C-alpha positions as CSV (number, residue, x, y, z in Angstrom):
1,X,-8.1,24.9,27.7
2,X,-8.0,21.9,25.4
3,X,-5.4,19.2,26.1
4,X,-3.3,17.1,23.7
5,X,-3.2,13.5,24.9
6,X,-2.5,10.0,23.5
7,X,-5.3,8.4,21.4
8,X,-7.0,5.1,22.1
9,X,-7.6,2.9,19.1
10,X,-11.2,4.1,19.2
11,X,-10.1,7.7,18.8
12,X,-7.6,6.8,16.1
13,X,-10.5,5.2,14.1
14,X,-12.6,8.2,14.8
15,X,-9.9,10.6,13.4
16,X,-9.5,8.4,10.3
17,X,-13.2,8.2,9.7
18,X,-13.6,12.0,10.0
19,X,-10.7,12.5,7.5
20,X,-12.4,10.1,5.1
21,X,-15.6,12.1,5.5
22,X,-13.8,15.3,4.7
23,X,-11.9,13.8,1.8
24,X,-15.1,12.3,0.3
25,X,-16.1,15.9,-0.8
26,X,-13.1,15.7,-3.2
27,X,-12.5,12.0,-3.8
28,X,-15.9,11.0,-5.1
29,X,-15.1,7.5,-6.4
30,X,-13.0,5.1,-4.3
31,X,-12.9,1.5,-3.2
32,X,-10.8,-1.0,-1.3
33,X,-8.6,-3.3,-3.4
34,X,-7.0,-5.6,-0.8
35,X,-6.2,-9.2,-1.5
36,X,-4.6,-12.1,0.3
37,X,-3.1,-15.5,-0.5
38,X,-3.9,-18.4,1.9
39,X,-2.2,-21.6,2.5
40,X,-3.9,-25.0,2.5
41,X,-4.9,-24.4,6.2
42,X,-6.6,-21.1,5.3
43,X,-3.9,-19.0,7.0
44,X,-3.0,-15.7,5.3
45,X,0.6,-16.1,4.0
46,X,0.7,-13.0,1.9
47,X,-1.4,-9.9,1.2
48,X,-1.7,-6.5,-0.3
49,X,-3.7,-3.7,1.2
50,X,-4.5,-1.0,-1.3
51,X,-7.2,1.4,-2.3
52,X,-8.4,3.2,-5.4
53,X,-9.1,6.9,-5.2
54,X,-10.5,8.1,-8.6
55,X,-7.8,7.1,-11.1
56,X,-5.0,6.3,-8.7
57,X,-4.3,3.3,-6.6
58,X,-2.2,3.6,-3.4
59,X,-0.6,0.5,-1.9
60,X,-0.5,0.8,1.8
61,X,1.1,-2.6,2.6
62,X,2.4,-5.7,0.8
63,X,3.5,-8.5,3.0
64,X,4.8,-12.1,2.4
65,X,5.4,-14.3,5.5
66,X,9.1,-15.2,5.9
67,X,8.4,-18.9,5.3
68,X,6.9,-18.2,1.9
69,X,9.2,-15.6,0.5
70,X,11.0,-16.2,-2.8
71,X,8.0,-18.1,-4.1
72,X,6.6,-15.2,-6.3
73,X,3.7,-14.3,-4.1
74,X,4.6,-10.6,-3.9
75,X,4.8,-10.5,-7.7
76,X,1.5,-12.4,-8.0
77,X,-0.2,-9.9,-5.7
78,X,1.1,-6.9,-7.6
79,X,0.2,-8.4,-11.0
80,X,-3.3,-9.1,-9.7
81,X,-3.6,-5.5,-8.5
82,X,-2.3,-4.1,-11.8
83,X,-4.9,-6.2,-13.7
84,X,-7.7,-4.8,-11.5
85,X,-6.2,-1.3,-12.1
86,X,-6.4,-1.7,-15.8
87,X,-9.9,-3.0,-15.6
88,X,-10.9,0.0,-13.6
89,X,-9.1,2.5,-15.9
90,X,-6.6,3.5,-13.3
91,X,-3.7,5.7,-14.5
92,X,-1.1,4.9,-11.9
93,X,-0.2,2.9,-8.8
94,X,1.9,4.6,-6.0
95,X,3.6,3.1,-3.0
96,X,6.4,3.5,-0.6
97,X,8.9,1.2,1.0
98,X,11.9,1.3,3.3
99,X,15.5,0.2,2.6
100,X,15.2,-2.9,4.7
101,X,12.0,-3.9,2.9
102,X,11.9,-4.2,-0.9
103,X,13.0,-1.2,-3.1
104,X,14.8,-3.5,-5.6
105,X,11.7,-5.7,-5.8
106,X,9.5,-2.8,-6.9
107,X,12.1,-1.7,-9.5
108,X,12.1,-5.3,-10.8
109,X,8.3,-5.1,-11.1
110,X,8.6,-2.0,-13.3
111,X,8.0,0.7,-10.7
112,X,9.9,3.9,-11.0
113,X,11.5,5.7,-8.1
114,X,10.2,9.3,-7.8
115,X,11.3,10.3,-4.4
116,X,13.5,9.3,-1.4
117,X,14.5,10.3,2.0
118,X,17.9,9.1,3.0
119,X,18.2,8.5,5.8
120,X,14.6,8.4,7.0
121,X,15.3,6.9,10.3
122,X,18.5,5.3,11.7
123,X,20.4,4.3,8.6
124,X,17.3,3.3,6.5
125,X,16.0,5.2,3.6
126,X,12.3,5.5,2.5
127,X,11.6,5.2,-1.2
128,X,8.5,6.3,-3.1
129,X,7.6,4.5,-6.3
130,X,5.0,4.8,-9.0
131,X,3.9,2.8,-12.0
132,X,2.1,4.5,-14.9
133,X,-0.5,2.2,-16.5
């Protein structure tokens, strides 16, 4: 009988690769759209990890190092991604965030809340945003 057991990183990568193979039957045009900002020492101080599937971009992560927050780097990264989206004829960008992260930041950037789970875990909510382009 088959057993369920914890995955190694190698197995996690295998599962992800196999799902991507399956999805490629339906998502026939996709690309990575990830960008970073480096400081003068070449260290990554902020970044956005996103991908385009057909005419939609999904933001997986947006991060700004604590020492560099409030300098506009998050906004810069989102604006850059939106410029790429327009160039690529993307219709929308979607993302999600938690209450302790940045829901108000995304609203300020023109993203619209379209779903939420409150609470998602502990006392924190999870919020789903989109921006139609």
